[in-house]
N, C-alpha and C positions, 0 to 999 in steps of 0.2 A: 390400811394396808393397800399397797399398789399391786395390781394384778396384770398390768400390761405385758410384763415379761414372764409371768408365771404360767406354766403349762402343766397338763397332766398327760402321762404317757404310760402305757403298759408295755414293757419290754419282754419279749419271749412269748410264752404261751398264755392263753386265757382270752377272755372277751375284751374288746376295746373298751376303755372307760368312757363314760359320758361326761359332758361338761358339769361342773359343780357350781351351784349358786351359793354364795356366802351371804346369808341374810343380814348379818351384823353390818357389813360394809356395802351391801346391795350391789355386789359385783359378781360376775361370772368368770370362773377359771376355765379356759378352753382346753378341750381334749384334742391331742394331735397324734399323728402317726410318725412324724419326723420333725426334728428341730436341730439347730446348730448350737453346740455347747463347746465353748472354748475353741472355736474354729473347726470342730469335727461334727459331721452329720451323724446324729443318733437316730436309728430306725427302730420301729416297733418289733421287727422280726428278729432283732438281736444279732444280725449278721453284719459283716463289715464290707461286703462286696460293693455296695453302693459308694461307700467312703473311699475305697481303693480306686474305683473308676473316676471319682470326682478329683482325687489328687493327681491321677495320670492326666486327666483333662487339663487341670490347672498348669501342670508342668509342660504339657504340649503347647499350651497357649503362650507361655513365657519363652520357651525355646524356639517356637516357630515364628 
């Protein structure tokens, strides 16, 4: 199993997850607070404010 693109994230409430070591494949799955999924930023807090600001910034860069 390839774990380079595999991440663990807790969205919403609760304690942040810790990294997971998979003994069978001897690889570690990283725990993250934010990542890009299909071009959208997914944050652990479950809010979209960061994503809205990111899109506004990208649009400003293209129009400016």
